[in-house]
BAKOLTOR-702033 format. One record per residue: x, y, z of N, C-alpha, C, O in turn; chain; residue in three letters; residue number from 1. Coordinates in pm, 1 decimal. Example, Ala and Ser with C-alpha at 12.3 -4.5 7.8 and 13.67 -1.06 7.14 Angstrom:
REM residues 2
1319.0,-569.0,780.0,1230.0,-450.0,780.0,1320.0,-330.0,780.0,1423.6,-331.9,846.5,A,ALA,1
1285.0,-225.0,708.0,1367.0,-106.0,714.0,1290.0,3.0,787.0,1340.9,113.8,803.9,A,SER,2
END
This chain:
REM residues 50
-1099.5,-506.4,-9555.2,-1093.1,-386.2,-9473.1,-981.7,-403.0,-9369.4,-984.8,-495.9,-9288.6,A,MET,1
-886.5,-315.7,-9372.2,-772.2,-322.8,-9281.3,-807.2,-258.0,-9147.3,-874.7,-155.2,-9142.1,A,ALA,2
-760.7,-319.2,-9041.4,-784.7,-265.0,-8906.9,-659.9,-189.2,-8862.3,-550.1,-244.9,-8861.9,A,HIS,3
-676.2,-65.2,-8825.6,-563.5,18.5,-8784.4,-570.0,40.2,-8633.9,-655.3,116.3,-8588.1,A,ASP,4
-481.4,-24.7,-8552.9,-487.6,-7.9,-8407.3,-453.7,133.6,-8362.1,-501.5,176.9,-8257.3,A,PRO,5
-373.0,206.6,-8437.8,-338.5,343.8,-8399.7,-460.8,434.5,-8405.5,-466.8,535.4,-8335.2,A,LYS,6
-557.4,399.3,-8488.1,-676.5,481.1,-8504.5,-761.1,482.6,-8376.5,-830.5,580.2,-8348.3,A,LYS,7
-754.3,373.9,-8299.9,-836.1,360.9,-8179.5,-760.8,400.9,-8052.4,-809.5,374.5,-7942.5,A,ASN,8
-645.4,462.9,-8063.9,-565.2,498.4,-7946.8,-637.5,595.4,-7854.4,-614.7,592.1,-7733.5,A,GLN,9
-722.7,680.7,-7906.5,-789.9,780.4,-7823.5,-916.0,726.5,-7758.6,-978.2,796.2,-7678.4,A,ASN,10
-954.7,606.1,-7790.5,-1072.8,545.5,-7732.0,-1041.7,504.7,-7588.3,-935.8,447.4,-7562.7,A,ASN,11
-1131.1,532.7,-7494.6,-1107.3,500.3,-7353.8,-1104.0,350.1,-7329.1,-1040.6,305.4,-7233.5,A,GLU,12
-1169.8,272.0,-7411.9,-1175.2,128.1,-7392.6,-1049.0,58.1,-7441.3,-1032.6,-61.5,-7417.5,A,GLU,13
-960.8,128.7,-7507.8,-837.3,69.3,-7558.0,-741.6,53.9,-7440.5,-699.4,153.6,-7381.9,A,TYR,14
-706.7,-69.4,-7405.4,-632.8,-96.2,-7281.5,-487.0,-51.9,-7289.7,-440.2,21.6,-7202.8,A,ILE,15
-414.7,-95.4,-7393.1,-271.5,-66.5,-7402.0,-246.8,55.5,-7489.3,-209.2,43.5,-7606.0,A,LEU,16
-267.9,170.8,-7432.2,-243.7,294.5,-7506.0,-93.2,319.9,-7515.5,-16.3,274.0,-7431.1,A,LYS,17
-53.0,391.8,-7616.8,88.8,421.2,-7635.7,119.1,554.7,-7568.3,136.7,657.3,-7634.1,A,ASP,18
124.9,550.3,-7433.0,152.9,672.8,-7357.9,249.0,642.2,-7243.0,292.8,528.3,-7226.4,A,ASN,19
280.6,742.3,-7165.6,380.1,727.2,-7059.2,334.8,630.6,-6950.0,416.6,555.3,-6897.2,A,ALA,20
206.1,631.4,-6915.1,158.3,541.8,-6810.0,176.3,395.4,-6849.2,219.9,313.9,-6767.8,A,LYS,21
143.4,362.8,-6971.6,156.5,225.0,-7017.3,302.6,183.0,-7019.2,336.0,72.7,-6975.7,A,THR,22
390.0,269.6,-7069.1,532.3,236.2,-7075.4,592.0,223.1,-6935.9,673.7,134.1,-6912.2,A,LYS,23
552.8,310.1,-6843.3,602.3,303.5,-6705.8,552.4,177.2,-6637.3,628.9,108.8,-6569.3,A,THR,24
425.8,146.4,-6654.8,368.5,26.2,-6594.1,432.8,-100.3,-6646.8,463.4,-191.5,-6570.0,A,GLY,25
453.6,-106.4,-6777.3,517.4,-224.4,-6837.2,660.9,-237.7,-6787.4,705.6,-348.3,-6756.9,A,ALA,26
732.9,-127.4,-6778.9,870.3,-131.2,-6728.3,875.7,-176.2,-6583.5,964.4,-252.2,-6544.7,A,GLY,27
781.3,-129.4,-6504.1,775.5,-168.0,-6363.3,747.4,-317.2,-6348.6,812.1,-384.8,-6268.6,A,LEU,28
652.5,-368.5,-6424.3,618.5,-510.4,-6416.6,735.4,-596.5,-6462.3,765.9,-697.5,-6399.0,A,ILE,29
801.1,-558.1,-6571.1,916.1,-633.9,-6620.0,1029.3,-631.0,-6518.3,1095.3,-732.4,-6495.7,A,ILE,30
1052.1,-515.2,-6457.0,1156.0,-504.1,-6354.1,1128.6,-592.7,-6234.1,1219.8,-657.4,-6182.4,A,GLY,31
1004.0,-596.3,-6189.4,967.5,-681.2,-6075.1,984.8,-828.3,-6110.5,1032.8,-905.9,-6027.9,A,ILE,32
946.7,-868.0,-6231.6,963.9,-1006.7,-6272.4,1111.2,-1046.3,-6276.8,1147.5,-1157.4,-6238.3,A,LEU,33
1195.3,-955.3,-6323.8,1339.3,-984.1,-6327.0,1393.5,-999.1,-6185.0,1473.5,-1088.8,-6158.2,A,ILE,34
1350.4,-912.3,-6094.5,1394.5,-923.8,-5954.6,1349.0,-1055.0,-5891.8,1423.6,-1116.1,-5815.3,A,LEU,35
1227.5,-1098.8,-5923.2,1178.2,-1226.1,-5869.5,1259.1,-1344.1,-5923.3,1289.8,-1437.5,-5849.3,A,LEU,36
1293.2,-1339.8,-6050.8,1373.5,-1446.5,-6108.8,1510.9,-1451.6,-6042.6,1561.2,-1559.7,-6011.8,A,ILE,37
1571.4,-1335.4,-6020.8,1702.2,-1329.8,-5953.8,1691.4,-1382.0,-5810.3,1781.4,-1451.2,-5762.6,A,ILE,38
1582.1,-1349.2,-5741.9,1562.9,-1396.2,-5604.3,1548.1,-1547.5,-5598.6,1600.0,-1611.0,-5506.8,A,ALA,39
1477.8,-1606.5,-5695.5,1462.5,-1752.2,-5698.4,1597.2,-1819.5,-5724.1,1629.9,-1920.0,-5661.0,A,VAL,40
1674.4,-1764.2,-5816.1,1807.4,-1821.1,-5844.3,1897.9,-1808.2,-5722.2,1968.3,-1902.8,-5686.9,A,ILE,41
1896.5,-1691.3,-5657.4,1981.3,-1669.8,-5539.4,1941.2,-1762.9,-5425.1,2028.0,-1817.2,-5356.7,A,ALA,42
1812.1,-1782.0,-5403.6,1769.1,-1871.9,-5295.3,1803.2,-2016.4,-5329.5,1835.6,-2095.4,-5240.9,A,SER,43
1796.1,-2051.2,-5458.7,1834.7,-2185.6,-5498.8,1982.1,-2211.9,-5473.4,2019.5,-2320.9,-5430.0,A,GLY,44
2065.9,-2112.4,-5500.2,2208.9,-2127.0,-5472.5,2235.0,-2131.5,-5323.1,2320.6,-2207.5,-5277.8,A,LEU,45
2162.6,-2051.4,-5245.7,2184.1,-2045.8,-5100.2,2145.1,-2177.7,-5033.9,2215.4,-2226.8,-4945.7,A,TYR,46
2032.6,-2234.5,-5077.0,1987.0,-2359.9,-5017.3,2041.2,-2482.7,-5089.8,1998.8,-2595.1,-5063.2,A,PHE,47
2135.4,-2460.6,-5181.7,2205.3,-2565.7,-5253.5,2108.6,-2659.3,-5326.6,2123.1,-2781.4,-5320.8,A,GLU,48
2010.8,-2601.6,-5394.7,1916.6,-2680.4,-5476.1,1975.3,-2708.0,-5613.1,1932.1,-2800.9,-5681.4,A,TRP,49
2073.3,-2628.5,-5654.4,2130.6,-2644.2,-5787.0,2265.1,-2712.9,-5777.4,2330.3,-2735.6,-5879.3,A,PHE,50
END
């Protein structure tokens, strides 16, 4: 029996729905992580850790 994840998209318990909120949230989280990585690299260069 094959499990089809698209079939359960309308279920409220399905966490990662394929909609605008999920895509916006994922983009926001990825953007914040990239900014944090850049900040760590910049502070490392400023304090001459590298």
